[in-house]
C-alpha positions as CSV (number, residue, x, y, z in Angstrom):
1,M,-180.7,77.0,-127.3
2,D,-182.4,76.4,-130.6
3,E,-183.8,73.5,-132.6
4,Q,-180.3,71.9,-133.0
5,G,-179.4,72.3,-129.3
6,L,-177.0,74.6,-127.6
7,R,-175.2,77.1,-129.8
8,I,-172.3,79.5,-129.1
9,V,-173.3,83.1,-128.6
10,K,-170.4,85.0,-130.0
11,N,-171.4,88.4,-128.6
12,P,-173.8,88.3,-125.7
13,S,-174.0,92.1,-125.4
14,A,-175.2,92.4,-129.0
15,E,-177.8,89.7,-128.4
16,L,-179.1,91.4,-125.2
17,L,-179.4,94.7,-127.0
18,A,-180.8,93.4,-130.3
19,E,-184.4,94.4,-129.7
20,R,-183.7,97.7,-127.9
21,Q,-185.7,100.8,-128.7
22,N,-184.3,104.1,-127.5
23,L,-187.3,105.3,-125.5
24,D,-187.7,107.1,-122.2
25,G,-187.0,104.8,-119.3
26,S,-184.4,102.8,-121.3
27,I,-180.7,103.0,-120.4
28,V,-177.8,100.8,-121.5
29,L,-175.6,99.7,-118.6
30,A,-172.0,98.5,-118.9
31,T,-171.9,95.8,-116.2
32,M,-169.6,93.0,-115.2
33,E,-170.7,89.4,-115.0
34,G,-167.8,87.8,-113.2
35,A,-164.8,88.9,-115.2
36,R,-166.7,89.5,-118.4
37,P,-168.1,92.9,-119.4
38,L,-171.7,92.9,-120.6
39,L,-174.0,95.6,-122.0
40,V,-177.6,95.2,-120.8
41,E,-180.7,97.3,-121.1
42,I,-182.3,98.7,-117.9
43,Q,-185.9,99.6,-118.4
44,A,-188.1,101.6,-116.0
45,L,-191.7,102.5,-115.9
46,V,-193.1,105.2,-113.7
47,N,-196.9,105.7,-113.3
48,P,-199.1,107.5,-110.8
49,T,-200.3,105.1,-108.1
50,N,-204.0,104.2,-107.8
51,F,-203.6,103.4,-104.2
52,G,-202.3,105.1,-101.1
53,Y,-199.0,103.2,-101.1
54,P,-196.9,103.3,-104.2
55,K,-195.7,99.9,-105.6
56,R,-192.0,99.2,-106.2
57,T,-191.1,96.2,-108.3
58,A,-187.8,95.0,-109.7
59,S,-187.0,92.1,-112.0
60,G,-183.3,91.3,-112.0
61,F,-182.4,94.0,-109.5
62,D,-182.4,94.1,-105.7
63,L,-185.6,95.6,-104.4
64,N,-183.9,97.0,-101.3
65,R,-181.4,98.7,-103.5
66,L,-184.2,100.1,-105.7
67,N,-186.0,101.6,-102.7
68,L,-182.7,103.2,-101.6
69,L,-182.1,104.7,-105.1
70,V,-185.7,106.0,-105.2
71,A,-185.1,107.7,-101.8
72,V,-181.9,109.3,-103.0
73,L,-183.6,110.5,-106.2
74,E,-186.4,112.1,-104.1
75,K,-183.9,113.7,-101.7
76,R,-181.2,114.9,-104.1
77,T,-183.2,115.9,-107.2
78,K,-186.5,117.7,-107.9
79,L,-188.2,114.5,-108.9
80,K,-191.4,113.7,-106.9
81,L,-191.7,109.9,-106.8
82,A,-193.6,109.4,-103.5
83,D,-196.9,109.0,-105.3
84,K,-195.6,106.9,-108.2
85,D,-195.5,103.2,-108.9
86,I,-192.0,102.3,-110.1
87,Y,-191.2,99.2,-112.1
88,V,-187.6,98.2,-113.1
89,N,-186.6,95.4,-115.4
90,V,-183.2,94.1,-116.5
91,V,-183.7,92.8,-120.0
92,G,-182.6,89.3,-120.8
93,G,-183.4,87.8,-117.4
94,L,-180.1,88.7,-115.9
95,K,-179.8,89.2,-112.1
96,L,-177.5,92.1,-111.4
97,N,-175.2,92.3,-108.3
98,D,-173.0,95.0,-109.7
99,P,-173.1,98.2,-107.5
100,A,-172.2,100.1,-110.7
101,A,-175.7,99.5,-111.9
102,D,-177.0,102.2,-109.6
103,L,-176.5,105.2,-112.0
104,A,-178.2,103.4,-114.9
105,V,-181.2,102.4,-112.7
106,A,-181.5,105.9,-111.3
107,M,-181.2,107.4,-114.8
108,A,-183.8,105.0,-116.2
109,I,-186.3,106.0,-113.4
110,A,-185.7,109.7,-114.0
111,S,-186.0,109.2,-117.7
112,A,-189.3,107.4,-117.4
113,S,-190.6,110.0,-114.9
114,A,-189.7,113.0,-117.0
115,G,-190.5,111.4,-120.4
116,R,-187.0,112.1,-121.6
117,S,-184.5,109.7,-123.3
118,L,-180.8,109.4,-123.2
119,D,-178.7,109.8,-126.3
120,E,-178.5,106.6,-128.3
121,G,-174.7,106.5,-128.2
122,A,-174.4,106.6,-124.4
123,V,-173.7,103.8,-122.0
124,V,-173.9,104.3,-118.2
125,F,-172.2,102.9,-115.1
126,G,-171.4,104.1,-111.6
127,E,-172.4,103.5,-108.0
128,I,-174.5,106.1,-106.2
129,G,-173.9,107.0,-102.6
130,L,-176.5,108.3,-100.2
131,G,-175.5,111.9,-100.8
132,G,-176.2,111.5,-104.5
133,E,-172.5,111.3,-105.4
134,V,-171.4,109.0,-108.2
135,R,-168.6,106.6,-107.0
136,S,-166.0,104.7,-108.9
137,A,-166.6,101.3,-110.6
138,T,-164.4,98.3,-110.9
139,N,-163.0,97.1,-114.3
140,C,-163.6,100.5,-115.9
141,Q,-161.4,99.7,-119.0
142,A,-163.2,96.4,-119.7
143,R,-166.6,98.1,-119.6
144,I,-165.3,100.8,-122.0
145,K,-163.8,98.3,-124.4
146,E,-167.1,96.4,-124.6
147,A,-169.0,99.6,-125.2
148,K,-166.7,100.7,-128.0
149,K,-166.9,97.3,-129.6
150,L,-170.7,97.7,-129.9
151,G,-170.4,101.2,-131.4
152,F,-171.3,103.4,-128.4
153,T,-169.7,106.8,-128.6
154,Y,-169.3,107.7,-124.9
155,A,-169.9,106.6,-121.3
156,I,-171.6,108.5,-118.5
157,A,-169.5,107.3,-115.6
158,P,-167.7,108.5,-112.4
159,K,-165.5,111.5,-112.9
160,V,-162.6,109.7,-111.1
161,H,-162.1,107.5,-114.2
162,K,-159.8,109.4,-116.6
163,D,-160.5,108.3,-120.1
164,K,-161.5,110.3,-123.3
165,F,-164.5,108.0,-123.8
166,I,-166.0,108.9,-120.4
167,K,-168.1,112.0,-119.8
168,G,-167.4,112.2,-116.1
169,V,-170.1,113.0,-113.5
170,S,-169.6,113.7,-109.9
171,D,-173.2,113.6,-108.7
172,M,-176.4,112.0,-109.9
173,R,-178.3,115.3,-110.1
174,Q,-175.8,116.8,-112.6
175,A,-175.9,113.6,-114.7
176,L,-179.7,113.9,-115.0
177,I,-179.6,117.6,-115.9
178,D,-176.7,117.3,-118.4
179,Y,-177.7,114.1,-120.3
180,L,-181.4,113.5,-120.3
181,Q,-182.9,115.2,-123.3
């Protein structure tokens, strides 16, 4: 919407990533909005809590799922998050219902916690199980095609997807060790 009314957005993914800065806590997710692939930025902020009970807040992401991912991060990695406030934001006001957003959210939290960023050419997707394993995602080829269109050089995604563009990971811990700089 602008001064002349509604206008066509030719490339929604490019619009959503236009103001992105590659900082710690920022991860690009290849998600599906219905049948359409979209690239969106997931932001996380991790701070020491000032109270006895840490705060968990999510904008555009299910709070229960966030709590589950924090528990898996605590259990399956060496991250200590029990005394940290965690804030997660999906840039652009989108509300994600895609289970494949798990890996991007977990990597954003780990990135913010450790103060390390992900390579600028990487896009992320994959569901995380309670054991920390990274599970397959639907519409893998559509996600990859959208990422390539916007100039990304590789995807961190489940190992079960066989594609030269994908750097496959089988578990969340290994993804964090291998790809957060």
